[in-house]
C-alpha positions as CSV (number, residue, x, y, z in Angstrom):
1,X,0.1,-0.1,0.1
2,X,1.4,3.4,-1.0
3,X,2.1,5.9,1.7
4,X,-0.5,8.7,2.1
5,X,-0.4,12.3,3.2
6,X,-3.0,12.7,5.9
7,X,-4.1,16.2,6.7
8,X,-5.2,17.2,10.2
9,X,-6.6,20.7,11.1
10,X,-8.3,21.9,14.3
11,X,-10.2,25.0,15.2
12,X,-11.1,25.6,19.0
13,X,-14.6,26.6,18.6
14,X,-17.5,26.0,16.3
15,X,-17.6,29.8,15.4
16,X,-14.0,29.6,14.0
17,X,-13.8,28.8,10.2
18,X,-11.3,25.9,9.2
19,X,-11.5,26.8,5.5
20,X,-8.0,28.3,5.4
21,X,-6.4,25.3,7.0
22,X,-8.5,22.9,4.8
23,X,-7.2,24.9,1.7
24,X,-3.6,24.8,2.9
25,X,-3.7,21.1,3.5
26,X,-5.4,20.4,0.0
27,X,-2.6,22.5,-1.6
28,X,0.0,20.5,0.2
29,X,-1.2,17.5,-1.6
30,X,-3.0,15.6,1.3
31,X,-4.9,12.4,0.2
32,X,-7.3,12.9,3.1
33,X,-8.2,16.1,5.2
34,X,-9.7,15.7,8.8
35,X,-11.1,18.8,10.5
36,X,-11.7,18.9,14.3
37,X,-13.6,21.4,16.0
38,X,-12.4,20.9,19.6
39,X,-10.3,22.8,22.0
40,X,-6.6,22.0,21.8
41,X,-6.3,21.8,25.6
42,X,-8.1,18.4,25.6
43,X,-5.8,15.4,25.3
44,X,-8.4,13.2,23.8
45,X,-10.0,14.8,20.6
46,X,-12.3,12.6,18.5
47,X,-11.2,13.4,15.0
48,X,-7.4,13.1,16.2
49,X,-8.1,9.8,17.6
50,X,-9.7,8.7,14.3
51,X,-6.6,10.1,12.3
52,X,-4.3,8.0,14.5
53,X,-6.2,4.9,13.5
54,X,-5.8,5.8,9.9
55,X,-2.1,6.8,9.8
56,X,0.4,3.8,8.6
57,X,4.1,3.4,8.7
58,X,5.5,5.6,5.8
59,X,2.6,8.1,5.9
60,X,3.0,11.8,6.5
61,X,0.8,13.7,8.9
62,X,0.3,17.2,7.6
63,X,-0.9,20.3,9.6
64,X,-0.5,23.9,8.9
65,X,1.1,24.8,12.3
66,X,2.2,23.0,15.5
67,X,-0.4,24.8,17.6
68,X,-3.2,23.2,15.5
69,X,-1.9,19.8,16.4
70,X,-1.5,20.3,20.1
71,X,-1.3,23.2,22.5
72,X,1.2,22.2,25.1
73,X,4.9,21.2,24.6
74,X,4.2,17.8,26.5
75,X,1.3,17.1,24.2
76,X,3.4,17.9,21.2
77,X,6.4,15.9,22.3
78,X,4.2,12.9,23.1
79,X,2.7,13.2,19.5
80,X,6.1,13.4,18.0
81,X,7.1,10.2,20.0
82,X,4.2,8.4,18.8
83,X,4.7,9.4,15.3
84,X,8.4,8.3,15.4
85,X,7.4,5.0,17.1
86,X,5.0,4.4,14.2
87,X,7.3,5.5,11.4
88,X,5.1,8.5,10.5
89,X,6.6,11.7,9.3
90,X,5.3,15.2,10.1
91,X,5.0,18.3,7.9
92,X,3.7,21.6,8.9
93,X,3.0,23.7,5.9
94,X,3.6,27.2,7.6
95,X,6.7,26.0,9.5
96,X,9.8,24.4,8.2
97,X,9.5,21.1,10.0
98,X,10.6,17.6,8.9
99,X,10.8,15.1,11.8
100,X,12.8,12.8,9.8
101,X,16.0,14.8,10.4
102,X,17.7,15.6,13.7
103,X,17.4,19.2,12.8
104,X,13.7,18.9,12.2
105,X,13.2,17.1,15.4
106,X,15.0,19.9,17.3
107,X,13.0,22.6,15.5
108,X,9.9,20.7,16.4
109,X,10.8,20.7,20.0
110,X,11.6,24.5,20.1
111,X,8.3,25.3,18.4
112,X,6.4,23.2,20.7
113,X,7.9,25.1,23.6
114,X,6.5,28.3,22.0
115,X,3.1,26.8,21.5
116,X,3.1,26.0,25.2
117,X,4.2,29.7,26.2
118,X,1.6,31.2,23.9
119,X,-1.1,29.1,25.5
120,X,0.0,30.0,29.0
121,X,0.1,33.7,28.0
122,X,-3.5,33.5,26.8
123,X,-4.5,31.7,30.0
124,X,-2.7,34.5,32.1
125,X,-4.4,37.3,30.2
126,X,-7.8,35.8,30.4
127,X,-7.3,35.5,34.3
128,X,-6.1,39.0,34.5
129,X,-9.2,40.3,32.4
130,X,-11.7,38.3,34.6
131,X,-10.0,39.7,37.8
132,X,-10.2,43.2,36.4
133,X,-13.9,42.7,35.6
134,X,-14.7,41.3,39.0
135,X,-12.9,44.3,40.6
136,X,-15.4,46.5,38.8
137,X,-18.3,44.4,40.0
138,X,-18.9,42.3,36.9
139,X,-19.0,38.7,37.3
140,X,-18.7,36.2,34.5
141,X,-21.0,33.3,33.7
142,X,-24.6,32.7,33.3
143,X,-27.1,34.2,35.6
144,X,-28.8,31.9,37.8
145,X,-32.0,30.4,36.6
146,X,-33.6,30.8,40.0
147,X,-33.7,33.7,42.4
148,X,-32.7,33.3,46.1
149,X,-36.6,33.4,46.9
150,X,-37.3,30.7,44.4
151,X,-34.6,28.4,45.6
152,X,-35.8,28.9,49.2
153,X,-39.3,28.1,47.9
154,X,-38.1,24.9,46.2
155,X,-36.2,23.7,49.4
156,X,-39.6,24.1,51.3
157,X,-41.8,22.3,48.8
158,X,-39.2,19.6,48.6
159,X,-39.1,19.1,52.3
160,X,-43.0,19.0,52.1
161,X,-42.7,16.2,49.7
162,X,-42.6,17.5,46.2
163,X,-40.6,15.5,43.7
164,X,-37.6,16.9,41.9
165,X,-39.4,16.3,38.5
166,X,-42.5,18.2,39.5
167,X,-40.5,21.2,40.9
168,X,-38.5,21.3,37.6
169,X,-41.8,21.4,35.6
170,X,-43.3,23.9,37.9
171,X,-40.4,26.3,37.9
172,X,-39.7,25.5,34.2
173,X,-36.0,24.6,34.9
174,X,-34.0,21.4,34.6
175,X,-33.7,18.7,37.2
176,X,-30.0,19.5,37.7
177,X,-31.0,23.1,38.5
178,X,-33.4,21.8,41.2
179,X,-30.7,19.6,42.7
180,X,-28.3,22.6,42.9
181,X,-31.1,24.7,44.6
182,X,-31.5,21.9,47.1
183,X,-27.8,21.7,47.7
184,X,-27.4,25.3,48.2
185,X,-29.2,25.2,51.6
């Protein structure tokens, strides 16, 4: 069986558009292109797991940039080790990476460290922004589905024998919302 060029692209959220990555992978001559819409911080990604079952010895995994393959240096190093163990080459279309050479492996390691650094900077900036918003009296997240009075009423009705299902229907909320109201006592 002839070796294949398998393309893998990832966007973090469903509102991001993977078309530019898909086009770059097609231009790179990929036989197959697999697109993942899943955060890079998750170790197990469904499409990546599927791609790993398709790749065979002698194949080349093609991505646009290392940060599309993984977001931590540990993750990228583990992926590189897995690729090497299985005789699979890696090419990044926007970065001069060829893991079949010692120089390419070194460059891969350096870039994976930069990807990790970038990820940590994003997390730090997000934390700083959330802290600044809280200091100004703005709290993130969804508003509670129930007011404090409603939660109190739910606890009383439940103590009087009302079921969680009945309470959820009466207050037009989900059962987990009722459970949270009962636990908040």
